[in-house]
VOGU-3710 file (C-alpha; in Angstrom, 3 decimals, decimal comma):
1> metmgllgfv> 87,763/90,444/120,115  86,631/92,786/117,397  89,499/95,125/118,228  92,015/92,356/117,681  90,486/91,569/114,293  90,687/95,211/113,282  94,325/95,432/114,393  95,132/92,261/112,455  93,467/93,703/109,375  95,399/96,971/109,642
11> fglsglsfsl> 98,738/95,225/110,166  97,961/92,813/107,338  97,249/95,660/104,939  100,413/97,488/105,962  102,427/94,293/105,465  100,896/93,841/102,019  101,740/97,430/101,160  105,358/97,004/102,263  105,720/93,758/100,317  104,327/95,289/97,115
21> tamgqvsslk> 106,679/98,255/97,481  109,635/95,928/98,051  108,744/93,819/94,999  108,640/96,943/92,841  112,003/98,110/94,123  113,589/94,695/93,587  112,383/94,515/89,992  113,641/98,056/89,391  117,048/97,210/90,846  117,194/94,028/88,794
31> sefeefkknm> 116,601/95,908/85,551  119,121/98,596/86,532  121,698/95,907/87,329  121,149/94,195/83,974  121,602/97,552/82,232  124,762/98,161/84,282  126,161/94,760/83,265  125,501/95,532/79,591  127,354/98,863/79,827  130,451/97,507/81,560
41> pgsdtsknqp> 133,504/97,536/79,309  134,794/94,086/78,455  131,641/92,303/79,572  130,531/89,390/77,458  126,755/89,411/77,749  126,219/86,846/75,006  126,769/84,086/77,570  123,874/85,349/79,672  121,362/85,772/76,857  118,643/83,115/76,530
51> gsedk> 119,019/80,851/73,528  122,785/81,274/73,263  123,716/77,987/74,917  126,213/75,764/73,134  124,615/72,536/71,973
//
């Protein structure tokens, strides 16, 4: 039974590592995409900015 606990611990740590790596990559891609949207010609980014809603 101790072997199964050790295997579960190892797979749990590797899953945590993969999830943290994926979260970092997603946030990096999100910021790159926002920068890409800002640099596109003819894009109106004022609609997407917080606080610019019409009241």
